[in-house]
Every structure is written in C-alpha cells, then in structure tokens.
C-alpha positions as CSV (number, residue, x, y, z in Angstrom):
1,M,-12.6,11.9,8.0
2,D,-13.6,9.8,11.0
3,S,-13.9,11.1,14.6
4,K,-10.5,9.7,15.6
5,N,-8.8,11.5,12.8
6,V,-10.7,14.7,13.7
7,V,-9.6,14.5,17.3
8,S,-6.0,13.8,16.2
9,T,-6.0,16.8,13.9
10,V,-7.4,19.2,16.5
11,I,-4.9,18.0,19.1
12,T,-2.1,18.7,16.6
13,A,-3.6,22.2,16.1
14,I,-3.5,22.8,19.8
15,L,0.1,21.7,20.0
16,I,0.9,24.1,17.1
17,L,-0.7,26.9,19.0
18,T,1.3,26.1,22.1
19,I,4.5,26.3,20.1
20,V,3.3,29.5,18.4
21,S,2.6,31.0,21.9
22,A,6.1,30.2,23.0
23,V,7.7,31.7,19.9
24,A,5.6,34.8,20.2
25,S,6.6,35.3,23.8
26,A,10.2,34.8,23.0
27,D,10.0,37.3,20.1
28,D,8.6,39.9,22.5
29,G,11.5,39.4,24.8
30,C,9.2,38.0,27.5
31,S,9.7,34.9,29.6
32,I,7.0,32.2,29.4
33,E,5.3,32.3,32.8
34,S,4.7,29.1,34.6
35,D,0.9,29.6,34.6
36,R,1.0,29.5,30.8
37,K,1.6,25.8,31.1
38,A,-1.6,25.5,32.9
39,Q,-3.7,27.1,30.2
40,S,-6.9,25.2,29.5
41,T,-7.9,23.9,26.1
42,D,-10.4,26.7,25.8
43,D,-7.7,29.3,26.4
44,L,-5.5,27.7,23.7
45,M,-8.4,27.5,21.3
46,S,-9.2,31.2,21.9
47,Y,-6.1,32.1,19.9
48,R,-5.5,34.7,22.7
49,I,-1.8,35.1,21.8
50,N,-2.7,35.9,18.2
51,D,-5.9,37.8,18.7
52,I,-6.1,41.5,17.5
53,I,-9.7,42.4,18.4
54,G,-9.9,41.3,22.1
55,D,-11.3,38.3,23.8
56,K,-14.8,39.4,24.7
57,P,-18.4,38.3,23.8
58,V,-19.7,41.3,22.0
59,F,-17.9,43.8,19.7
60,G,-18.6,47.2,18.2
61,K,-19.4,47.3,14.4
62,A,-16.1,49.2,13.8
63,V,-14.3,45.8,14.0
64,F,-15.8,45.2,10.5
65,P,-16.4,48.5,8.7
66,W,-18.0,46.8,5.8
67,T,-21.1,46.1,7.9
68,A,-22.1,49.6,6.9
69,D,-22.8,48.3,3.4
70,F,-25.3,45.8,4.8
71,E,-27.0,48.5,6.9
72,A,-27.2,50.9,3.9
73,N,-28.8,48.1,1.7
74,W,-30.9,46.3,4.3
75,E,-34.2,47.2,2.6
76,K,-33.1,45.4,-0.6
77,I,-32.2,42.4,1.5
78,R,-35.6,42.6,3.2
79,T,-37.4,42.7,-0.1
80,E,-35.7,39.4,-1.2
81,L,-36.4,37.9,2.2
82,D,-40.1,38.7,1.7
83,E,-40.1,36.6,-1.5
84,V,-38.4,33.7,0.3
85,L,-41.0,33.8,3.1
86,K,-43.8,33.3,0.6
87,T,-42.7,29.6,0.6
88,H,-42.1,29.5,4.4
89,S,-43.4,26.0,5.0
90,Q,-41.1,24.6,2.4
91,L,-38.0,26.0,4.0
92,P,-35.9,23.6,6.0
93,S,-35.6,23.7,9.8
94,F,-32.0,24.1,11.0
95,H,-31.8,20.5,12.3
96,E,-33.1,19.1,9.0
97,L,-29.9,20.5,7.4
98,S,-27.6,20.0,10.3
99,P,-28.6,17.0,12.5
100,D,-26.1,18.1,15.1
101,Q,-28.4,21.0,15.9
102,K,-31.4,18.8,17.0
103,R,-30.9,19.7,20.7
104,I,-31.4,23.4,20.0
105,S,-33.7,23.3,16.9
106,R,-37.0,21.5,17.2
107,G,-40.1,21.2,15.1
108,D,-40.6,24.0,12.5
109,N,-39.6,26.7,14.9
110,W,-36.2,27.7,13.5
111,K,-36.1,27.9,9.7
112,T,-33.1,28.7,7.6
113,F,-32.3,29.8,4.0
114,V,-28.6,29.2,3.4
115,F,-26.2,31.2,1.2
116,Y,-22.8,29.9,2.4
117,V,-21.6,26.9,4.4
118,F,-18.0,27.1,5.6
119,G,-16.9,29.2,2.7
120,D,-18.8,27.2,0.0
121,R,-21.4,29.3,-1.9
122,F,-24.8,27.7,-2.3
123,D,-25.6,29.0,-5.8
124,P,-29.3,28.2,-6.0
125,N,-30.2,30.3,-3.0
126,C,-27.8,33.1,-4.0
127,A,-29.5,33.2,-7.4
128,R,-32.9,33.7,-5.7
129,C,-31.6,36.6,-3.7
130,P,-29.1,38.4,-6.0
131,E,-28.7,41.6,-4.0
132,T,-28.1,39.7,-0.8
133,A,-25.6,37.5,-2.5
134,R,-23.9,40.5,-4.1
135,L,-23.2,41.9,-0.6
136,L,-22.2,38.6,0.9
137,D,-19.8,37.9,-2.0
138,R,-17.8,41.0,-1.1
139,V,-17.3,40.1,2.6
140,P,-13.7,39.2,3.4
141,H,-13.2,35.6,4.7
142,L,-16.9,34.8,4.7
143,R,-17.7,31.3,6.2
144,N,-21.4,30.9,6.7
145,A,-24.5,33.0,5.8
146,T,-28.2,32.3,6.1
147,F,-31.6,33.9,6.8
148,S,-32.3,32.8,10.3
149,I,-36.1,32.6,10.9
150,L,-37.3,32.2,14.4
151,S,-41.0,31.4,15.2
152,P,-43.0,33.2,17.8
153,H,-42.7,31.8,21.4
154,Y,-39.6,29.8,20.6
155,R,-36.4,29.7,22.6
156,I,-33.0,28.5,21.4
157,P,-31.4,27.0,24.5
158,P,-27.9,27.9,25.7
159,H,-25.1,26.6,23.3
160,R,-21.7,27.4,21.9
161,G,-20.2,27.4,18.5
162,P,-17.5,24.9,17.5
163,T,-14.6,27.5,17.4
164,N,-13.9,31.1,18.4
165,G,-11.9,31.4,15.2
166,I,-15.1,32.8,13.8
167,I,-17.0,36.0,14.6
168,R,-20.8,36.2,14.0
169,I,-22.8,39.1,12.6
170,H,-26.6,39.5,12.7
171,L,-28.4,42.0,10.5
172,G,-31.9,42.7,11.8
173,L,-34.5,42.2,9.1
174,I,-37.8,41.5,10.8
175,I,-37.9,42.3,14.5
176,P,-41.1,42.0,16.6
177,K,-42.6,45.2,17.9
178,D,-42.4,43.8,21.4
179,S,-38.6,43.9,21.1
180,A,-38.1,43.8,24.8
181,N,-39.3,40.2,24.8
182,C,-37.1,39.2,21.8
183,R,-33.5,39.1,23.0
184,I,-30.1,37.3,22.8
185,R,-27.7,36.6,25.6
186,V,-24.0,36.2,24.8
187,D,-22.1,35.3,28.0
188,N,-23.3,37.9,30.5
189,E,-24.4,40.5,27.9
190,V,-28.1,40.7,26.9
191,F,-29.3,42.7,23.9
192,G,-31.8,42.9,21.1
193,W,-31.9,43.7,17.4
194,E,-33.0,46.6,15.3
195,E,-34.2,46.4,11.8
196,G,-31.4,47.5,9.4
197,K,-28.7,47.4,12.1
198,C,-25.9,44.9,12.7
199,V,-24.7,43.3,15.9
200,V,-21.3,41.5,16.2
201,F,-20.4,38.8,18.7
202,D,-18.3,35.7,19.4
203,D,-20.6,32.7,19.3
204,Y,-17.9,30.5,21.0
205,F,-19.2,32.2,24.2
206,E,-22.3,30.5,25.5
207,H,-25.4,32.2,24.0
208,E,-29.2,31.7,23.8
209,V,-32.1,33.4,22.1
210,W,-35.7,33.9,23.1
211,N,-38.6,35.2,21.1
212,D,-41.4,35.5,23.7
213,T,-43.6,37.5,21.2
214,D,-46.5,36.8,18.8
215,E,-44.3,37.7,15.8
216,Q,-41.4,36.0,14.0
217,R,-37.9,37.3,14.2
218,V,-35.6,37.1,11.1
219,V,-32.0,38.1,10.8
220,L,-29.3,37.7,8.2
221,F,-26.8,35.6,10.1
222,F,-23.3,35.4,8.8
223,D,-19.9,34.3,10.1
224,V,-16.4,35.5,9.1
225,D,-12.9,34.6,10.2
226,R,-11.7,36.2,13.4
227,P,-9.0,38.8,12.7
228,L,-5.8,37.2,13.8
229,R,-2.0,37.7,13.4
230,P,-0.4,35.6,10.7
231,L,0.4,32.5,12.7
232,G,-3.1,32.5,14.2
233,K,-4.6,32.7,10.7
234,L,-2.6,29.6,9.8
235,L,-4.0,27.7,12.7
236,N,-7.5,28.9,12.0
237,R,-7.3,27.7,8.4
238,L,-6.2,24.3,9.7
239,L,-9.1,24.0,12.1
240,I,-11.7,25.1,9.6
241,A,-10.3,22.8,7.0
242,T,-10.7,20.0,9.5
243,L,-14.3,21.0,10.3
244,K,-15.2,21.0,6.6
245,R,-14.2,17.3,6.3
246,T,-16.4,16.2,9.2
247,A,-20.0,15.0,9.1
248,Y,-20.9,18.2,10.9
249,V,-20.4,20.1,7.6
250,Q,-20.7,17.3,5.0
251,D,-24.1,16.2,6.3
252,A,-25.4,19.8,6.1
253,R,-24.1,20.2,2.5
254,N,-25.7,16.9,1.3
255,N,-29.0,17.8,3.1
256,M,-29.0,21.2,1.4
257,L,-28.7,19.5,-2.0
258,D,-31.6,17.1,-1.2
259,W,-33.7,20.1,0.0
260,E,-33.0,22.0,-3.2
261,R,-34.1,19.1,-5.3
262,R,-37.4,18.8,-3.4
263,Y,-37.8,22.6,-3.4
264,R,-37.6,22.6,-7.3
265,E,-40.0,19.6,-7.6
266,T,-42.7,21.4,-5.6
267,G,-42.7,24.4,-8.0
268,T,-42.2,26.7,-5.0
269,Q,-45.7,28.1,-5.2
270,P,-46.3,31.0,-2.8
271,E,-48.5,30.2,0.2
272,Q,-51.8,32.0,0.5
273,N,-52.3,31.6,4.3
274,N,-49.0,31.8,6.2
275,D,-49.4,32.7,9.8
276,L,-45.7,33.4,10.0
277,Q,-45.7,36.1,7.4
278,H,-44.7,39.4,8.9
279,P,-47.4,42.0,9.4
280,P,-47.6,44.8,6.7
C-alpha cells in the first residue's frame, strides 16, 4: 500500500471514530457538545470515547493480570536471554530491522531479538527461546515482542509510537546496579525498572530512555491491544491492519528474514570476549 492509500485509510478511520463518538453520546442520552467538534486528531486517535482503562501515560499492572505469569517465570526468560547474548554482536540493531527508527537508534547501541511483529510470530527466534515464547503465546491480543538491549551510555531520544491503540509492557531482565541513572520518561512520569518486574505504559505519549551507566540494560518489551469497547476494537483492528500493509512493518519483516539467513550462515558461535555481557 502506498503512502496516499495509507493516509486515505487513516482519514477514513478517523471519520469512523467521529461517527462512533456521536452514536455513543446519543446512546448515553447526552448531547454532543460543541467543543467535541473541535477535537484534535490526537484526541480522536486516542479512542477516548471507547477507552476503558483511562487516558494516562503509565498504568498499574492490574490492568493486565497475566503480567504476573511473566514475573513468576522471569528467571527462565533470563536464562534464555543469556544464551542469546552469547552472540551479541550478531544481533541486529533496531534500525537495521526497521529503517524508520534510524533517528532514535544509532550504531550498535540498541540491539533487538524479535519474537512477534504486529501479531505475526517469528518462529526461528521463538524456537531459540521456548519458555519465553510459551509465555508470549498465551498473551491476549499480542502485537509486538522483543528483547530490547540497550548499551551503556546510550540515550534513546524523545519519540512517540504510531498509535495509542497499543499498550506497552517492559519486563526487567538485566538492570544496571546504578539504576538511578538508567530511567525512562513517559510524558511527565519518570521511573526505572526492576529485574523480574513489569511496568506498563502508553508509548503514544512522548517517551525517552537513558542508560548513563557502565552496564547494559535489557528488558522484554511487548505490546498488546489497548482494552477498548467493541466499536473501539473495530477501529483499532482497522488501523493495525493498515499499519501491517505499510513499509513501516513490511520492511521490518523482510529485514528479519534476511537477518535470520545471515545468522544461520555464521553458525551462531558464542563470543568469547563480549564487553556487553552482563556481570556474573
């Protein structure tokens, strides 16, 4: 799908949401206030009228009770991560898979090991980490999942996700001892990670990450559909189906397949001297 068609589809989705908002207000016996007409595109795309968890940057884990399974099994995930990190230099940087990320991912500073891309399972990596894959396979409405590996002294600059129809979860796996200097800001909230604990946030809000320590930071990063009322779910599926047909997703999928071919050809031999290996 070319960019003109993408824009056309997104505009159609916005119009659908506008109609949905009017219907919902009528069903509630409420008049449509005049300021509703002045809502910005961001307001419309926030699905506010259909949201059931609140329009805020950071959420409690109770929004997704199944995060408890990840916390209970985090050491199994960490063991599989340790094996992946034995071939750290062979792992792709984020922008090598998704060229759209080149503004925020530079050099070898942000590596990734992908399990899911917009709902499509990447079987080779899932086979290498069966316990991690088993847990991810059970997540309702899973969209994206990856080990996110951030080098020491690297900062991911402020950016926003493409839609707030998705909520992001981070499970801390390797967190620097100097955790006060390894943080994330989402909108006006600043917080860190703990090993074996999940944090939940809306990446449609502007966010940035800094690791001003001498150690790497690794989280299991995964996205799920935002909990919405039925009409909001319908719109969300439309938008995500549109995204899946754009170069934003298609390039990433093709680049993953190319990386997998090269990864197999190297023999994936463990590295003996890897400065980015976590300390024992």
